[in-house]
BAVO-621817 format. One line per 10 residues: number of its first residue (from 1); their letters; for each residue x, y, z of N, C-alpha, C, CB. Coordinates in Angstrom, 1 decimal. Glycine has a CB too. Layout:
N
NUM	A	X Y Z X Y Z X Y Z X Y Z; ...
! end
This chain:
83
1	MSLNTPKILK	98.5 74.9 110.2 98.3 74.8 108.7 99.5 75.5 108.0 97.0 75.3 108.3; 99.9 75.0 106.9 101.0 75.5 106.2 100.6 76.7 105.3 101.6 74.5 105.3; 101.5 77.7 105.2 101.2 78.8 104.3 101.6 78.4 102.9 102.0 80.0 104.7; 102.1 77.3 102.7 102.6 76.8 101.4 101.5 75.9 100.7 103.9 76.1 101.5; 100.3 76.5 100.5 99.3 75.8 99.9 99.1 76.2 98.4 97.9 75.9 100.7; 98.5 75.4 97.6 98.3 75.8 96.2 97.5 77.1 96.0 97.6 74.7 95.4; 96.5 77.3 96.9 95.7 78.5 96.8 96.4 79.7 97.2 94.4 78.4 97.6; 97.2 79.6 98.3 98.0 80.8 98.7 99.1 81.1 97.7 98.6 80.5 100.1; 99.7 80.0 97.2 100.8 80.3 96.2 100.2 80.9 94.9 101.4 78.9 95.8; 99.0 80.5 94.5 98.3 81.1 93.4 98.0 82.6 93.6 97.0 80.3 93.1
11	NVDLINAFSG	97.8 83.0 94.8 97.4 84.3 95.2 98.4 85.0 96.0 96.1 84.3 96.0; 99.7 84.6 95.8 100.8 85.2 96.6 100.9 86.7 96.4 102.1 84.6 96.2; 100.4 87.2 95.3 100.5 88.7 95.1 99.5 89.5 96.0 100.1 89.0 93.7; 98.6 88.8 96.7 97.7 89.4 97.6 98.2 89.4 99.1 96.4 88.8 97.5; 99.3 88.7 99.4 99.7 88.6 100.8 99.9 90.0 101.4 101.0 87.8 100.8; 100.6 90.9 100.7 100.9 92.2 101.3 99.6 92.9 101.6 101.8 93.0 100.4; 98.6 92.8 100.6 97.3 93.5 100.8 96.5 93.0 102.0 96.5 93.4 99.5; 96.6 91.7 102.2 95.9 91.0 103.3 96.6 91.4 104.7 95.9 89.5 103.2; 97.9 91.6 104.6 98.7 91.9 105.9 98.6 93.3 106.3 100.1 91.5 105.6; 98.4 94.3 105.4 98.4 95.7 105.8 98.4 96.5 104.5 99.5 96.1 106.7
21	CPMGNPLDNC	97.9 97.7 104.6 97.8 98.6 103.4 99.2 99.0 103.0 96.9 99.8 103.7; 99.7 98.6 101.8 101.0 99.0 101.4 101.1 100.5 101.2 101.3 98.3 100.1; 100.0 101.2 101.0 100.1 102.7 100.8 99.9 103.4 102.1 99.0 103.1 99.9; 99.8 102.7 103.2 99.7 103.4 104.5 98.3 103.6 105.1 100.3 104.7 104.4; 97.4 104.1 104.3 96.0 104.3 104.7 95.1 103.7 103.7 95.7 105.8 104.9; 94.3 102.7 104.1 93.4 102.1 103.2 92.2 103.0 102.9 92.9 100.7 103.7; 91.7 102.9 101.7 90.5 103.6 101.3 89.3 103.1 102.2 90.1 103.5 99.8; 88.3 103.9 102.4 87.2 103.4 103.2 86.5 102.2 102.7 86.1 104.5 103.3; 86.5 102.0 101.4 85.8 100.8 100.8 86.8 99.7 100.5 85.1 101.2 99.5; 88.0 99.7 101.1 89.0 98.7 100.8 88.5 97.3 101.4 90.3 99.0 101.5
31	PFIPYYKLND	88.5 96.3 100.5 88.0 95.0 100.9 88.9 94.3 101.9 87.7 94.1 99.7; 90.1 94.8 102.1 91.1 94.1 102.9 91.0 94.6 104.4 92.5 94.3 102.4; 90.3 95.7 104.7 90.2 96.2 106.0 89.8 95.2 107.1 89.2 97.4 106.1; 88.8 94.3 106.9 88.5 93.4 107.9 89.7 92.5 108.3 87.3 92.5 107.4; 90.6 92.2 107.4 91.7 91.3 107.7 92.8 92.0 108.5 92.3 90.8 106.4; 92.9 93.3 108.3 93.9 94.1 109.1 93.5 94.0 110.6 93.9 95.6 108.7; 92.3 93.8 110.9 91.8 93.8 112.3 92.3 92.5 113.0 90.3 93.9 112.4; 92.7 91.5 112.3 93.2 90.3 112.9 94.5 90.5 113.7 93.4 89.2 111.8; 95.3 91.5 113.2 96.6 91.8 113.9 97.5 90.6 114.0 96.3 92.4 115.2; 97.4 89.7 113.1 98.3 88.5 113.1 98.6 88.1 111.7 97.7 87.3 113.9
41	ERQQIMQIET	99.8 88.4 111.2 100.1 88.2 109.8 99.8 86.8 109.3 101.5 88.5 109.6; 100.1 85.8 110.1 99.8 84.4 109.7 98.3 84.2 109.5 100.4 83.4 110.7; 97.5 84.7 110.4 96.1 84.5 110.3 95.6 85.3 109.1 95.4 85.0 111.6; 96.1 86.5 108.9 95.7 87.3 107.7 96.0 86.5 106.4 96.4 88.6 107.7; 97.1 86.0 106.3 97.5 85.2 105.1 96.6 84.0 105.0 99.0 84.8 105.1; 96.4 83.3 106.1 95.5 82.1 106.0 94.1 82.4 105.5 95.5 81.4 107.4; 93.7 83.6 105.6 92.3 83.9 105.2 92.2 83.7 103.7 92.0 85.4 105.5; 93.3 83.8 103.0 93.2 83.5 101.5 92.6 82.2 101.2 94.7 83.6 100.9; 92.8 81.2 102.1 92.2 79.9 102.0 90.7 79.9 102.1 92.8 78.9 103.0; 90.2 80.8 102.9 88.7 80.8 103.1 87.9 81.7 102.2 88.5 81.3 104.5
51	VPQEELDRMR	88.6 82.6 101.5 87.9 83.5 100.6 87.7 82.8 99.2 88.6 84.9 100.4; 86.5 82.8 98.7 86.4 82.2 97.3 87.3 82.8 96.3 84.9 82.3 96.9; 87.7 82.0 95.3 88.7 82.6 94.3 88.1 83.7 93.6 89.1 81.4 93.4; 86.8 83.7 93.3 86.2 84.8 92.5 86.3 86.1 93.3 84.7 84.5 92.3; 86.1 86.0 94.6 86.2 87.2 95.5 87.7 87.7 95.5 85.7 86.9 96.9; 88.6 86.7 95.6 90.0 87.1 95.6 90.4 87.8 94.3 90.9 85.8 95.7; 89.8 87.4 93.2 90.0 88.0 91.9 89.5 89.5 91.9 89.4 87.2 90.8; 88.3 89.7 92.5 87.8 91.0 92.6 88.6 91.9 93.6 86.3 91.0 93.2; 89.1 91.3 94.6 90.0 92.0 95.6 91.3 92.4 94.9 90.3 91.2 96.8; 91.8 91.5 94.1 93.0 91.8 93.3 92.8 93.0 92.4 93.5 90.5 92.5
61	AFHRDCVERY	91.7 93.0 91.7 91.4 94.1 90.8 91.3 95.4 91.5 90.1 93.8 90.0; 90.7 95.4 92.7 90.6 96.6 93.5 91.9 97.0 93.9 89.7 96.3 94.7; 92.8 96.1 94.4 94.1 96.4 94.9 95.0 97.0 93.7 94.8 95.2 95.5; 94.9 96.4 92.6 95.7 96.9 91.5 95.3 98.3 91.1 95.6 96.0 90.3; 94.0 98.5 91.0 93.5 99.9 90.7 93.9 100.9 91.8 92.0 99.9 90.6; 93.9 100.5 93.0 94.2 101.4 94.1 95.7 101.7 94.0 93.9 100.7 95.5; 96.6 100.8 93.8 98.0 101.0 93.7 98.3 101.9 92.5 98.8 99.7 93.5; 97.6 101.7 91.4 97.8 102.6 90.2 97.4 104.0 90.5 97.0 102.0 89.0; 96.3 104.2 91.2 95.8 105.6 91.5 96.8 106.2 92.5 94.4 105.5 92.2; 97.4 105.4 93.4 98.4 105.9 94.4 99.6 106.4 93.6 98.7 104.9 95.4
71	RERRRKKKIS	100.1 105.6 92.7 101.3 105.9 91.9 101.0 107.2 91.1 101.7 104.8 91.0; 99.9 107.3 90.5 99.5 108.5 89.7 99.5 109.7 90.6 98.2 108.3 89.0; 99.0 109.6 91.8 99.0 110.8 92.7 100.4 111.2 93.1 98.1 110.5 94.0; 101.2 110.2 93.3 102.6 110.5 93.7 103.4 111.1 92.5 103.3 109.2 94.1; 103.1 110.6 91.3 103.7 111.2 90.1 103.3 112.6 89.9 103.4 110.3 88.9; 102.1 112.9 90.1 101.6 114.3 89.9 102.2 115.2 91.0 100.1 114.3 90.0; 102.3 114.7 92.2 102.9 115.4 93.3 104.3 115.8 93.0 102.7 114.7 94.6; 105.1 114.8 92.5 106.5 115.1 92.2 106.6 116.1 91.1 107.2 113.7 91.7; 105.7 116.0 90.1 105.8 117.0 89.0 105.5 118.4 89.5 104.8 116.6 87.9; 104.5 118.5 90.3 104.1 119.9 90.8 105.2 120.4 91.8 102.8 119.8 91.5
81	VSE	105.9 119.6 92.5 106.9 120.0 93.4 108.2 120.5 92.6 107.3 118.9 94.4; 108.5 119.8 91.5 109.7 120.1 90.8 109.5 121.3 89.8 110.1 118.9 90.0; 108.3 121.7 89.6 108.0 122.9 88.7 108.3 124.2 89.4 106.6 122.9 88.3
! end
């Protein structure tokens, strides 16, 4: 099956999150953890086809919030180191 499907293209921003935690260590409640266990990037990406769009939207919101919290922690760490 092709990775170039309308649903995957619509959700292309989630590919990295499905493939592995961009921050290194996923939170315990990360909805992407089950997909990391597949250990096959193509299979991980193909899961986008099987997850309902509403769930993908919730996963996207979780991921965006997680990335924002990560950035904020890094910013605070840089500030405290430079003081």
